[in-house]
N, C-alpha and C positions, 0 to 999 in steps of 0.2 A: 511480706515475707521474702519474695524473690529479690527485692532490693537489698535486704540485709545479707542474703546469701551471696550476692554479687560483691558487696563491699568486703565481706569476710574472705571471699575467694581472692580478691585483689590484695588485701592486707597481708594475708599469710605469706605470699612470696616476698613482699617487701620486708616483712619482719625477719624472714630467713636470710635475705641478703644482708641486712644490717647486722644481724647476729654473727654471720660469717666474717664480715668486714671487721667487726670489733675483735674477733679472735685472731685475726691475721697479725703475725709479728711484724714489727717495724723493719723495713729493709735496711740492711747494713751496707754502707758504701763499700765498693770493691777496693778501696785504698785506705791507708792509715791517715790519721791526723798529721798535719805538717809538723807540728811540734811533738816529737816523740818523747814520751814520759821517761824513758830510761836513758836518754842521751844527755850528756852534761852541759851542752850549750847549743845555740844555733845563732845564725847571723841574720840581721835585719836592719833596716833603717828604723830609727825610733824618734818619733816627734812628740816631745814633751813641752812644746811651746805654750799650749793652752793652760797648763796647770803649774805655773811656777816661775822660774827665774829666766826672764827674758826670752831670748831666741834659742832655746835649748833643743836644737835639732841635731841628731847624730846620724849622718849619712851611712857610716860603717860601724855598726855596733855588734859586739858579741853579747848575746842575752843569755844569762845564766839562770835557770830555774833553781831556786834555793830550797824549794819544798814548801808545803803548807800554802800554796798559791802565792808565794813571794817570788819576784823576779828582779834581776839587776841587769842594767844595760851598761856595758863598758865600751867607751869610745876608743877605737883603735888609732884614730888620727891624733888625738890629744892625750892619750894615755890617762884617761880619767874615768871615774865612775860618773856617768851622765845622769842616771836616775835609777832609783829603786822604788818598787811599789808592791802593794798587796793587791792582787788582782781579784776582780769579781769573777763570775763564772768562766770567762775567757780572758787571756792576758792582754789582748789588744782590741781596740775598736777601729773601724774605718781603715782596716789593714790593707796591705798591698796584695798583689797577685798571689804569691806563694803562701803567705800566712792566712789569708782570708778565703781564697778560692777552694782550697781543699775541703773544708767542712761544708761548703755551700754548693757542692755538686754542679760543676759546669756553669756557674754564674760568675762571669768575669768581672773583676774589679777594675775600675779605671786607673789610669796612670797619673803622674804628676804629684805635686805636693799635697793636694787635697785628699789623696788616698794613701797617705803614709800611715804605718802602724802607730797608734797612739796608746799609751798605757791606759788600761781599763781598770780603774780602782783608785785606792788611796795612795797618793804619792808620799813616800816615807822620807826620801832624801833626794836632793839634786845638787849638782855643781853647775856653775856657770860655764860659758864658752871660754875656757883658758886651760893651759896645760895642767895635767895632774901631777907632773914631776918638774923638778927644777933644782937649782942650787942657789945659794945665797938668800937674799930677801925674797919673800913671796911676791910673785908678779901675777896679778889677776887680770891680765890683758891677753888678747889673742894676737900673737906676734906673726901669724901667717899672713900671706898677701891678702889684700881686701878682695871680697867676692865681686863677681861681675854685676850682680844686682842686689838690691836691699833684701830680697826674699831669700837669698842664699846665705849660708854661714860661710866663714872662711874655709877654703877647701884644701885638702891635702894634710899631710902630717906635719908635726913640728920638725925643725931642722934635725937631720940624723946625727949631727955632731953633739946635739944636746941630749937626745934620747931617741930610742927606736924600739919598736915592738919586735920581739923575736919569735913568739909562738905560744902554743899551749902545751903543757906537759900533762899527759893523762895518766902518768904512772902513779901519782898520789892524788887522785881527784882532778878536777879541772883547775890547773894552776897556770896563770898567765906568767910569761917571762918577758922582760924587757931590759934594756940597758939605759942607764942615765949616766952620761959621760963614760967612764970606764967601769962603772959598777953594775953588776948584773943583779936584777931584782926579781923576786918571785912573789906573787900574790895569789891568795885563794879567798874566795868569798863564801861565807857560811851563814846560816840562819841560826841564831841562838834563841833560846826560849823567850828572852825579853827584848829581842830586836836583832839587828844585823851585827855581824862580827867582822 
């Protein structure tokens, strides 16, 4: 009988500790997620090379959350839609410092091309590495100077006499503005019930 009493005496405090731990609410980080749900866009490098058309790496992208876990990356250098995808629980895997470090509380993500944000989910649409605007016959080549190494894509924007990015107009949603030649163009990306618009 004394052995049972000793075991019960030891088990009661352990059971109390486990019960209190189970009731304890999860700690909320003292900062927000990096991707703010009410902001119309954010900037990031986007690496879609593993899932699709060749060397689809966008060093300077504007990423538009379209709703219902859909995202679109717009390439500022080539004025093209680089990739659109339906994300799984988070929009990126293997993401860079700012995108990934916020939700993982002080766990630093490494640098370099191995740690670039990759779309996490089903790729719905991609374009190759060529300008998204032009005049005359379509040209599906990258006319920018060749990159210094094979692992890099051509760097910099297309020639400003051909086209140039002007900015984002937030007056009527997130509307990008650019010029192609002497023509000013405005584009807005929306999610329709049956796909992208």
